[in-house]
C-alpha positions in Angstrom: 0.0 0.0 0.0 2.8 2.6 0.7 4.0 2.3 -2.9 0.6 3.0 -4.3 0.3 6.0 -2.0 3.5 7.4 -3.4 2.2 6.7 -6.9 -0.9 8.8 -6.3 1.1 11.5 -4.5 3.5 11.7 -7.5 0.6 12.0 -9.9 -0.7 15.1 -8.0 2.8 16.7 -8.1 3.1 16.1 -11.9 -0.1 18.0 -12.5 1.9 21.2 -11.9 4.9 20.4 -14.1 5.5 21.5 -17.7 4.5 19.5 -20.7 8.2 19.2 -21.9 9.3 17.9 -18.5 6.5 15.2 -18.5 7.4 14.0 -22.0 11.1 13.5 -21.1 10.2 11.7 -17.9 7.7 9.5 -19.8 10.4 8.6 -22.3 12.8 7.7 -19.6 10.3 5.5 -17.8 9.3 3.7 -21.0 12.9 2.9 -21.8 13.3 1.4 -18.3 10.1 -0.7 -18.8 11.4 -2.0 -22.1 14.6 -3.2 -20.3 12.5 -4.9 -17.6 10.4 -6.6 -20.1 13.4 -8.0 -21.9 14.7 -9.4 -18.6 11.2 -10.6 -17.3 8.9 -11.4 -20.2 5.9 -12.1 -17.9 6.1 -10.1 -14.8 3.7 -10.9 -12.0 0.9 -8.3 -11.4 -1.1 -8.1 -8.2 -4.8 -7.3 -7.9 -4.2 -3.6 -7.3 -2.1 -3.5 -10.5 -5.0 -5.0 -12.5 -7.5 -2.7 -10.8 -5.3 0.4 -11.8 -5.4 -0.5 -15.4 -9.1 -1.4 -15.4 -9.9 2.1 -13.9 -7.4 3.8 -16.4 -9.2 2.1 -19.2 -12.5 3.7 -18.1 -11.2 7.3 -17.6 -8.4 7.6 -20.2 -8.8 7.1 -23.9 -5.0 6.8 -24.6 -4.4 3.9 -22.2 -3.5 1.5 -25.0 -0.4 3.5 -26.1 1.2 3.3 -22.6 0.9 -0.5 -22.2 4.2 -2.4 -22.3 3.9 -5.1 -19.6 0.6 -6.6 -20.8 -1.5 -6.4 -23.9 -4.8 -4.4 -24.1 -6.7 -7.7 -24.5 -5.5 -8.8 -21.1 -6.8 -5.6 -19.5 -10.2 -6.1 -21.2 -10.2 -9.7 -19.8 -9.5 -8.4 -16.3 -12.4 -5.9 -16.7 -14.9 -8.7 -17.7 -13.7 -10.9 -14.9 -14.3 -8.0 -12.5 -17.7 -7.5 -14.0 -18.7 -11.1 -13.4 -17.4 -11.0 -9.8 -19.3 -7.8 -9.1 -22.7 -9.1 -10.3 -22.0 -12.4 -8.5 -21.6 -10.5 -5.3 -24.7 -8.3 -6.0 -26.9 -11.2 -7.0 -26.1 -13.6 -4.1 -29.1 -14.8 -2.1 -29.3 -13.1 1.2 -32.6 -14.8 2.2 -34.5 -17.9 1.1 -37.1 -17.2 -1.6 -39.9 -19.3 -2.9 -41.6 -22.2 -0.9 -40.5 -22.8 2.6 -38.9 -26.2 2.8 -40.2 -28.7 5.3 -37.9 -30.3 7.8 -36.9 -34.0 7.5 -38.8 -34.8 10.7 -42.0 -33.4 9.2 -41.4 -35.3 5.9 -41.0 -38.5 7.8 -44.1 -37.8 9.8 -46.1 -37.4 6.5 -44.7 -40.7 5.2 -45.7 -42.3 8.5 -49.2 -41.0 8.3 -49.6 -42.3 4.8 -48.3 -45.7 5.8 -50.4 -46.0 8.9 -53.6 -44.6 7.3 -53.8 -45.9 3.7 -57.2 -44.3 3.0 -56.2 -40.8 4.0 -55.6 -38.2 1.4 -53.9 -34.8 1.5 -56.9 -33.0 3.2 -57.0 -35.5 6.1 -53.3 -35.5 6.6 -53.2 -31.7 6.4 -55.9 -31.6 9.1 -54.0 -34.1 11.2 -50.9 -32.0 11.0 -52.7 -28.7 11.9 -53.9 -30.1 15.2 -50.3 -30.6 16.6 -49.3 -27.2 15.3 -47.4 -27.9 12.1 -47.6 -25.0 9.6 -47.6 -26.6 6.2 -49.8 -26.2 3.2 -52.0 -28.8 1.8 -50.3 -28.5 -1.6 -47.0 -29.4 -0.1 -48.5 -32.4 1.6 -50.0 -33.6 -1.7 -46.6 -33.3 -3.4 -44.9 -35.4 -0.7 -47.7 -38.0 -0.6 -46.7 -39.0 -4.2 -43.2 -39.8 -2.9 -44.3 -41.8 0.1 -44.1 -45.6 0.1 -47.4 -47.1 -1.1 -46.9 -50.6 0.3 -47.6 -50.7 4.0 -46.5 -53.7 6.0 -49.1 -56.5 5.5 -48.5 -57.8 9.0 -49.4 -54.4 10.4 -52.7 -54.3 8.4 -53.6 -57.8 9.6 -52.8 -56.7 13.2 -55.2 -53.8 12.8 -57.8 -56.1 11.4 -57.5 -58.6 14.2 -57.7 -55.9 16.9 -60.9 -54.6 15.4 -62.4 -58.1 15.4 -60.8 -59.7 18.4 -64.1 -59.6 20.5 -65.7 -61.8 17.9 -62.8 -64.3 17.6 -61.9 -67.4 19.7 -59.4 -70.2 19.1 -58.9 -73.8 20.2 -56.0 -76.1 20.1 -54.3 -79.1 21.7 -51.0 -79.7 23.4 -49.5 -82.8 24.9 -48.0 -83.5 28.3 -46.1 -86.8 29.1 -46.8 -88.4 32.5 -44.4 -90.0 34.9 -45.2 -93.4 33.3 -44.5 -92.1 29.8 -48.1 -91.9 28.8 -49.3 -89.0 26.7 -52.1 -86.7 27.9 -53.9 -84.4 25.5 -54.8 -80.9 26.9 -57.7 -79.2 25.1 -58.4 -75.5 25.5 -60.4 -72.6 24.1 -59.1 -69.1 24.4 -60.8 -65.7 23.6 -58.9 -63.1 21.5 -60.5 -60.2 23.4 -58.7 -60.4 26.8 -56.9 -63.7 26.2 -59.1 -65.4 28.7 -59.3 -69.2 28.8 -62.9 -70.0 28.2 -62.6 -73.7 28.7 -60.0 -76.5 29.1 -59.9 -80.2 29.8 -57.5 -83.2 29.8 -58.0 -86.6 28.2 -56.1 -89.6 27.1 -58.2 -90.3 24.0 -59.4 -87.2 22.2 -62.2 -87.9 19.7 -64.5 -85.8 17.7 -67.6 -86.4 20.0 -65.5 -85.5 23.0 -64.3 -82.2 21.3 -67.9 -81.4 20.4 -68.9 -81.8 24.0 -66.1 -79.5 25.1 -67.3 -76.8 22.7 -70.8 -77.0 24.1 -69.4 -76.5 27.6 -67.2 -73.7 26.5 -70.1 -71.7 24.8 -73.3 -72.2 26.8 -76.4 -70.1 26.4 -75.6 -68.8 22.9 -72.4 -67.1 24.2 -70.3 -68.2 21.2 -68.3 -65.7 19.3 -68.6 -65.2 15.5 -65.4 -67.0 14.5 -63.5 -70.0 15.8 -60.0 -70.6 14.7 -58.4 -74.1 14.7 -55.9 -76.1 12.7 -56.4 -79.1 10.4 -55.7 -81.8 13.0 -57.2 -85.1 12.0 -58.9 -85.4 15.5 -61.5 -82.8 14.5 -62.8 -84.9 11.5 -66.1 -83.7 10.0 -68.1 -83.6 13.2 -66.3 -80.7 14.8 -66.8 -78.1 11.9 -70.4 -79.1 11.7 -70.8 -78.6 15.5 -69.1 -75.2 15.2 -71.7 -74.2 12.6 -74.5 -75.5 14.8 -73.3 -73.2 17.6 -73.7 -70.2 15.1 -69.9 -69.8 14.7 -67.9 -69.6 11.5 -65.1 -72.2 11.5 -61.8 -70.8 10.3 -59.2 -73.4 9.7 -55.5 -72.5 9.3 -53.3 -73.5 6.5 -51.2 -76.6 6.6 -48.0 -76.2 8.7 -48.9 -72.6 9.6 -49.1 -72.3 13.4 -48.5 -68.6 13.2 -52.1 -68.2 11.8 -53.3 -69.3 15.3 -50.9 -67.1 17.1 -52.9 -66.4 20.3 -53.4 -70.1 21.0 -49.8 -70.9 20.2 -48.6 -68.1 22.5 -50.7 -69.5 25.4 -49.2 -72.9 24.8 -45.7 -71.4 25.0 -46.6 -69.5 28.2 -48.1 -72.7 29.8 -45.0 -74.7 28.8 -42.6 -72.1 30.2 -44.5 -71.4 33.4 -45.9 -74.8 34.3 -45.1 -77.8 32.1 -41.3 -77.4 32.2 -41.5 -77.2 36.0 -43.6 -80.2 36.9 -44.0 -83.9 36.1 -47.6 -85.0 35.7 -48.5 -88.0 37.7 -51.8 -88.7 36.0 -54.8 -87.1 34.4 -56.3 -85.9 37.6 -53.0 -84.4 38.8 -52.5 -82.5 35.5 -56.0 -81.2 35.5 -55.6 -79.8 39.1 -52.3 -78.1 38.1 -53.9 -76.6 35.0 -56.8 -75.3 37.0 -54.4 -73.5 39.4 -52.4 -72.1 36.5 -55.5 -70.8 34.7 -56.5 -69.0 37.9 -53.0 -67.5 38.2 -53.1 -66.7 34.5 -56.3 -64.8 34.7 -55.9 -63.0 38.0 -52.2 -62.4 38.6 -50.0 -62.9 35.5 -49.5 -59.7 33.5 -49.4 -59.7 29.7 -47.5 -57.5 27.3 -50.4 -57.8 24.7 -52.8 -56.4 27.3 -50.6 -53.4 28.2 -49.1 -55.3 31.2 -52.6 -55.9 32.6 -54.3 -59.2 33.4 -57.2 -60.9 31.6 -59.5 -60.2 34.6 -58.5 -56.5 34.7 -56.6 -56.6 38.0 -56.6 -53.1 39.5 -53.4 -51.4 40.5 -52.8 -50.6 44.2 -51.9 -47.3 45.6 -48.2 -46.6 46.1 -48.1 -46.9 49.8 -48.2 -49.6 52.4 -46.3 -52.8 53.0 -45.9 -55.4 50.2 -47.0 -59.0 50.8 -46.1 -62.0 48.7 -48.6 -64.7 47.9 -47.5 -68.1 46.6 -49.1 -69.5 43.4 -48.7 -73.0 42.0 -46.9 -74.2 45.1 -44.3 -71.5 45.0 -43.6 -71.6 41.3 -45.0 -68.1 41.0 -46.0 -65.3 43.3 -48.4 -62.4 43.5 -47.5 -59.1 45.2 -50.0 -56.8 46.9 -49.8 -53.8 49.2 -51.6 -53.8 52.5 -52.5 -50.7 54.5 
């Protein structure tokens, strides 16, 4: 910067010198520049040097005759580059224009609402977003709906279907228990999908179709049968059991071959009974097993909590107040316990 200050100061001084003196000085300077150009064909010029010649081009018509270091085309190229930089700086965006972009969280929420509610359109989703306080236009939602995945999880849709119909669904199944003498006992049970209550159970050595029909009559007395009854394709049911199910004004729903997951509520109860009871005892005989199952069903209904019921019990056990001493009550001879508070 000091050398440029001296340059401008010298320019002011030369305004008061004679024309002859300026011509001689100009001739001397041009001779020295010619020598420098021979020694350094391409001298380096800084940004202020380029700015000087760009300004001189605009205010002085004879600037071309004084150029020795660079060509006039180079100065013109500098000017155009400066013009582009100037308008790039002027035209830069200082604030966002156009539509307000939505956040990734809101976009994922729109996709989630489309997946969980396949029948909803843009107006319903827009109304659902306005309630929690999201400020977004309906047109934006309709644009993002087109990009949302259109294939919701089939298992989730079946789960919603079953939840809406679980009050009208029951299931039945068998499981086997070996005795101490290596005989096999067949345990029959009927379970409701609503609160997962055991409607009926019994134990036998020889399950037959007439015996199963009698168990169904005991399970659904006085026209208390649900609308649907799910069971597998076991040969023990024969043709009599589906006919008896229809006579009780129920629709028999038979699962596919080798598809126990289609009767998941019953299979889940068999697993709970096996883990909580069958793996802990050895059945002596039919009477002994029936007594143990009776105690387990009582414990299952009144004391055992279930994740599928929101950690509640099938009999809707009430929660105690958070005060008082805790007492432990044995169930199934000490295999399980119930805990209550006393005042």
